[in-house]
MDAnalysis code that builds the backbone (N, CA, C; Angstrom):
import MDAnalysis as mda
import numpy as np

u = mda.Universe.empty(321, n_residues=107, atom_resindex=np.repeat(np.arange(107), 3), trajectory=True)
u.add_TopologyAttr("name", ["N", "CA", "C"] * 107)
u.add_TopologyAttr("resid", np.arange(1, 108))
u.add_TopologyAttr("resname", ["UNK", "UNK", "UNK", "UNK", "UNK", "UNK", "UNK", "UNK", "UNK", "UNK", "UNK", "UNK", "UNK", "UNK", "UNK", "UNK", "UNK", "UNK", "UNK", "UNK", "UNK", "UNK", "UNK", "UNK", "UNK", "UNK", "UNK", "UNK", "UNK", "UNK", "UNK", "UNK", "UNK", "UNK", "UNK", "UNK", "UNK", "UNK", "UNK", "UNK", "UNK", "UNK", "UNK", "UNK", "UNK", "UNK", "UNK", "UNK", "UNK", "UNK", "UNK", "UNK", "UNK", "UNK", "UNK", "UNK", "UNK", "UNK", "UNK", "UNK", "UNK", "UNK", "UNK", "UNK", "UNK", "UNK", "UNK", "UNK", "UNK", "UNK", "UNK", "UNK", "UNK", "UNK", "UNK", "UNK", "UNK", "UNK", "UNK", "UNK", "UNK", "UNK", "UNK", "UNK", "UNK", "UNK", "UNK", "UNK", "UNK", "UNK", "UNK", "UNK", "UNK", "UNK", "UNK", "UNK", "UNK", "UNK", "UNK", "UNK", "UNK", "UNK", "UNK", "UNK", "UNK", "UNK", "UNK"])
u.atoms.positions = np.array([
    [97.665, 75.915, 215.118],
    [97.739, 74.834, 214.162],
    [97.153, 75.308, 212.848],
    [97.856, 75.155, 211.760],
    [97.355, 75.573, 210.462],
    [96.793, 74.375, 209.727],
    [95.827, 74.636, 208.893],
    [95.197, 73.581, 208.118],
    [96.110, 73.154, 206.981],
    [96.093, 71.859, 206.681],
    [96.939, 71.360, 205.606],
    [96.312, 71.601, 204.238],
    [95.049, 72.035, 204.227],
    [94.371, 72.313, 202.969],
    [94.722, 73.728, 202.531],
    [95.139, 73.869, 201.276],
    [95.518, 75.191, 200.774],
    [94.282, 76.047, 200.534],
    [94.484, 77.331, 200.556],
    [93.389, 78.274, 200.342],
    [92.887, 78.173, 198.903],
    [91.573, 78.300, 198.718],
    [91.028, 78.267, 197.356],
    [91.377, 79.546, 196.599],
    [91.177, 79.507, 195.316],
    [91.444, 80.664, 194.459],
    [90.525, 81.815, 194.847],
    [91.070, 83.014, 194.835],
    [90.308, 84.211, 195.166],
    [89.099, 84.329, 194.230],
    [87.886, 84.472, 194.775],
    [86.691, 84.578, 193.927],
    [86.725, 85.758, 192.958],
    [87.383, 86.857, 193.356],
    [87.447, 88.009, 192.450],
    [88.368, 87.735, 191.258],
    [89.395, 86.944, 191.452],
    [90.242, 86.525, 190.332],
    [89.440, 85.668, 189.363],
    [88.666, 84.740, 189.911],
    [87.816, 83.886, 189.081],
    [86.793, 84.739, 188.331],
    [86.193, 85.697, 189.023],
    [85.212, 86.580, 188.392],
    [85.831, 87.361, 187.239],
    [86.996, 87.944, 187.482],
    [87.669, 88.699, 186.425],
    [88.030, 87.837, 185.234],
    [88.544, 86.648, 185.492],
    [88.906, 85.745, 184.394],
    [87.668, 85.335, 183.604],
    [86.561, 85.058, 184.302],
    [85.331, 84.647, 183.627],
    [84.752, 85.770, 182.778],
    [84.926, 86.999, 183.218],
    [84.431, 88.131, 182.437],
    [85.282, 88.333, 181.185],
    [86.595, 88.224, 181.341],
    [87.500, 88.474, 180.215],
    [87.409, 87.373, 179.159],
    [87.390, 86.129, 179.599],
    [87.394, 85.005, 178.656],
    [86.413, 83.947, 179.138],
    [85.350, 83.694, 178.387],
    [84.372, 82.699, 178.822],
    [85.025, 81.342, 179.108],
    [84.602, 80.710, 180.173],
    [85.053, 79.384, 180.631],
    [86.402, 79.403, 181.328],
    [87.121, 80.510, 181.301],
    [88.425, 80.529, 181.965],
    [88.275, 80.486, 183.488],
    [87.198, 81.026, 184.019],
    [86.953, 80.938, 185.449],
    [86.784, 79.495, 185.900],
    [86.083, 78.716, 185.093],
    [85.896, 77.300, 185.409],
    [87.218, 76.540, 185.306],
    [88.036, 76.911, 184.355],
    [89.341, 76.248, 184.217],
    [90.204, 76.539, 185.438],
    [90.206, 77.777, 185.905],
    [90.966, 78.142, 187.097],
    [90.479, 77.351, 188.302],
    [89.180, 77.104, 188.371],
    [88.604, 76.369, 189.488],
    [88.835, 74.862, 189.403],
    [89.331, 74.407, 188.268],
    [89.596, 72.976, 188.115],
    [88.417, 72.187, 187.595],
    [87.432, 72.864, 187.010],
    [86.289, 72.181, 186.404],
    [86.168, 72.583, 184.925],
    [87.179, 72.226, 184.112],
    [87.179, 72.668, 182.721],
    [86.041, 72.077, 181.891],
    [85.565, 70.893, 182.239],
    [84.465, 70.296, 181.477],
    [83.202, 71.139, 181.623],
    [82.970, 71.645, 182.808],
    [81.815, 72.522, 183.031],
    [81.955, 73.793, 182.187],
    [83.156, 74.341, 182.119],
    [83.401, 75.507, 181.288],
    [83.172, 75.220, 179.814],
    [83.611, 74.052, 179.361],
    [83.387, 73.675, 177.958],
    [81.906, 73.494, 177.662],
    [81.158, 72.979, 178.625],
    [79.711, 72.860, 178.434],
    [79.077, 74.230, 178.266],
    [79.485, 75.188, 179.077],
    [78.974, 76.547, 178.916],
    [79.364, 77.113, 177.553],
    [80.600, 76.892, 177.132],
    [81.033, 77.392, 175.821],
    [80.213, 76.782, 174.687],
    [79.974, 75.486, 174.783],
    [79.197, 74.795, 173.755],
    [77.813, 75.427, 173.630],
    [77.116, 75.581, 174.755],
    [75.780, 76.151, 174.703],
    [75.799, 77.632, 174.353],
    [76.856, 78.335, 174.712],
    [77.000, 79.734, 174.321],
    [77.010, 79.848, 172.798],
    [77.837, 79.036, 172.166],
    [77.949, 79.080, 170.701],
    [76.647, 78.645, 170.041],
    [76.068, 77.566, 170.535],
    [74.828, 77.052, 169.931],
    [73.695, 78.068, 170.050],
    [73.497, 78.612, 171.228],
    [72.390, 79.564, 171.394],
    [72.651, 80.883, 170.672],
    [73.897, 81.306, 170.588],
    [74.202, 82.508, 169.806],
    [73.873, 82.269, 168.341],
    [74.194, 81.092, 167.849],
    [73.906, 80.748, 166.449],
    [72.401, 80.675, 166.211],
    [71.683, 80.034, 167.122],
    [70.230, 79.893, 166.961],
    [69.554, 81.255, 166.970],
    [69.911, 82.101, 167.925],
    [69.268, 83.415, 167.962],
    [69.674, 84.273, 166.769],
    [70.865, 84.076, 166.235],
    [71.263, 84.815, 165.030],
    [70.405, 84.397, 163.839],
    [69.998, 83.131, 163.818],
    [69.170, 82.644, 162.698],
    [67.718, 83.081, 162.815],
    [67.204, 83.231, 164.040],
    [65.777, 83.564, 164.173],
    [65.520, 85.043, 164.467],
    [66.557, 85.812, 164.734],
    [66.385, 87.239, 165.031],
    [66.048, 88.004, 163.748],
    [65.295, 89.083, 163.897],
    [64.988, 89.901, 162.709],
    [66.260, 90.550, 162.158],
    [66.297, 90.825, 160.885],
    [67.503, 91.385, 160.269],
    [67.902, 92.765, 160.797],
    [66.948, 93.529, 161.314],
    [67.276, 94.869, 161.803],
    [67.682, 94.877, 163.281],
    [67.825, 93.712, 163.901],
    [68.221, 93.633, 165.313],
    [69.703, 93.980, 165.460],
    [70.051, 94.497, 166.620],
    [71.453, 94.833, 166.889],
    [72.280, 93.556, 167.049],
    [73.593, 93.727, 167.155],
    [74.481, 92.570, 167.344],
    [74.118, 91.801, 168.608],
    [73.882, 92.541, 169.685],
    [73.512, 91.896, 170.950],
    [72.161, 91.205, 170.808],
    [71.231, 91.821, 170.128],
    [69.922, 91.210, 169.908],
    [69.996, 89.951, 169.060],
    [70.874, 89.974, 168.052],
    [71.019, 88.797, 167.186],
    [71.697, 87.640, 167.905],
    [72.473, 87.913, 168.944],
    [73.203, 86.867, 169.666],
    [72.814, 86.808, 171.138],
    [71.567, 87.161, 171.435],
    [71.108, 87.263, 172.825],
    [71.233, 85.941, 173.577],
    [70.986, 84.836, 172.925],
    [71.112, 83.536, 173.589],
    [72.529, 83.275, 174.061],
    [73.490, 83.623, 173.244],
    [74.895, 83.456, 173.626],
    [75.280, 84.365, 174.775],
    [74.790, 85.604, 174.759],
    [75.089, 86.526, 175.856],
    [74.439, 86.066, 177.165],
    [73.271, 85.441, 177.067],
    [72.619, 84.911, 178.258],
    [73.482, 83.807, 178.887],
    [73.940, 82.877, 178.093],
    [74.767, 81.788, 178.609],
    [76.102, 82.340, 179.128],
    [76.656, 83.335, 178.454],
    [77.892, 83.971, 178.913],
    [77.704, 84.555, 180.307],
    [76.589, 85.274, 180.517],
    [76.311, 85.855, 181.833],
    [76.119, 84.763, 182.879],
    [75.418, 83.697, 182.524],
    [75.213, 82.598, 183.467],
    [76.525, 81.901, 183.818],
    [77.434, 81.790, 182.853],
    [78.718, 81.138, 183.133],
    [79.571, 81.988, 184.077],
    [79.497, 83.305, 183.938],
    [80.216, 84.197, 184.860],
    [79.675, 84.019, 186.279],
    [78.366, 84.040, 186.409],
    [77.752, 83.868, 187.724],
    [78.065, 82.495, 188.317],
    [78.056, 81.461, 187.487],
    [78.320, 80.114, 187.971],
    [79.749, 79.969, 188.485],
    [80.706, 80.468, 187.735],
    [82.103, 80.370, 188.165],
    [82.329, 81.142, 189.460],
    [81.761, 82.326, 189.555],
    [81.919, 83.131, 190.766],
    [81.253, 82.446, 191.962],
    [80.067, 81.872, 191.732],
    [79.359, 81.184, 192.817],
    [80.173, 80.005, 193.344],
    [80.741, 79.214, 192.454],
    [81.559, 78.073, 192.871],
    [82.752, 78.556, 193.694],
    [83.407, 79.621, 193.229],
    [84.570, 80.154, 193.957],
    [84.169, 80.680, 195.322],
    [83.044, 81.369, 195.420],
    [82.587, 81.900, 196.711],
    [82.243, 80.777, 197.679],
    [81.595, 79.740, 197.203],
    [81.232, 78.613, 198.065],
    [82.479, 77.911, 198.569],
    [83.445, 77.685, 197.692],
    [84.689, 77.036, 198.119],
    [85.418, 77.874, 199.168],
    [85.437, 79.184, 198.965],
    [86.103, 80.068, 199.929],
    [85.369, 80.060, 201.264],
    [84.050, 80.109, 201.231],
    [83.274, 80.094, 202.469],
    [83.477, 78.785, 203.233],
    [83.511, 77.669, 202.516],
    [83.758, 76.376, 203.174],
    [85.147, 76.334, 203.786],
    [86.121, 76.868, 203.064],
    [87.504, 76.867, 203.561],
    [87.621, 77.713, 204.834],
    [86.990, 78.897, 204.814],
    [87.028, 79.774, 205.988],
    [86.323, 79.097, 207.161],
    [85.188, 78.483, 206.908],
    [84.451, 77.805, 207.972],
    [85.278, 76.667, 208.570],
    [85.891, 75.863, 207.729],
    [86.707, 74.746, 208.219],
    [87.940, 75.239, 208.977],
    [88.542, 76.322, 208.499],
    [89.724, 76.860, 209.179],
    [89.347, 77.379, 210.563],
    [88.206, 78.043, 210.672],
    [87.758, 78.539, 211.972],
    [87.422, 77.392, 212.914],
    [86.749, 76.376, 212.377],
    [86.389, 75.227, 213.201],
    [87.643, 74.504, 213.689],
    [88.614, 74.316, 212.800],
    [89.869, 73.669, 213.195],
    [90.609, 74.507, 214.224],
    [90.593, 75.817, 214.066],
    [91.253, 76.702, 215.023],
    [90.587, 76.660, 216.381],
    [89.256, 76.623, 216.400],
    [88.531, 76.539, 217.672],
    [88.799, 75.208, 218.366],
    [88.840, 74.126, 217.599],
    [89.097, 72.814, 218.184],
    [90.516, 72.738, 218.737],
    [91.462, 73.334, 218.039],
    [92.856, 73.280, 218.494],
    [93.026, 74.107, 219.779],
    [92.343, 75.231, 219.877],
    [92.465, 76.079, 221.058],
    [91.793, 75.458, 222.277],
    [90.690, 74.733, 222.054],
    [89.964, 74.172, 223.183],
    [90.469, 72.796, 223.579],
    [91.361, 72.213, 222.786],
    [91.887, 70.896, 223.098],
    [90.974, 69.769, 222.662],
    [89.970, 70.087, 221.843],
    [89.037, 69.076, 221.353],
    [89.522, 68.586, 220.003],
    [89.355, 67.325, 219.758],
    [89.630, 66.775, 218.452],
    [90.988, 66.139, 218.359],
    [91.383, 65.790, 217.133],
    [92.602, 65.042, 216.917],
    [93.874, 65.866, 217.101],
    [93.749, 67.153, 217.373],
    [94.929, 68.018, 217.477],
    [95.629, 67.877, 218.817],
    [95.021, 67.199, 219.793],
    [95.617, 67.086, 221.128],
    [96.491, 65.864, 221.249],
])
């Protein structure tokens, strides 16, 4: 018996999308508002650190706040994808065990 719930998006696809384009991993996962929140804070913190950083700081140093939020958004999107995949695998195994043993609504 196969589950009627479709498989979640591959976590590595989400990870790659999040690395290439900020918030795109969240959009793929179906939580675009969360991605927009990360983008908003990315821009704000990059701007703030650019204003308070010393003039001789590197580009990354001047925008460190934005890079921090960017890294957190990548981790967040990947974590959500991994959790969804783990839940899907767990439910599929549980449904398969119930169907094989004759327990549950499958009989």
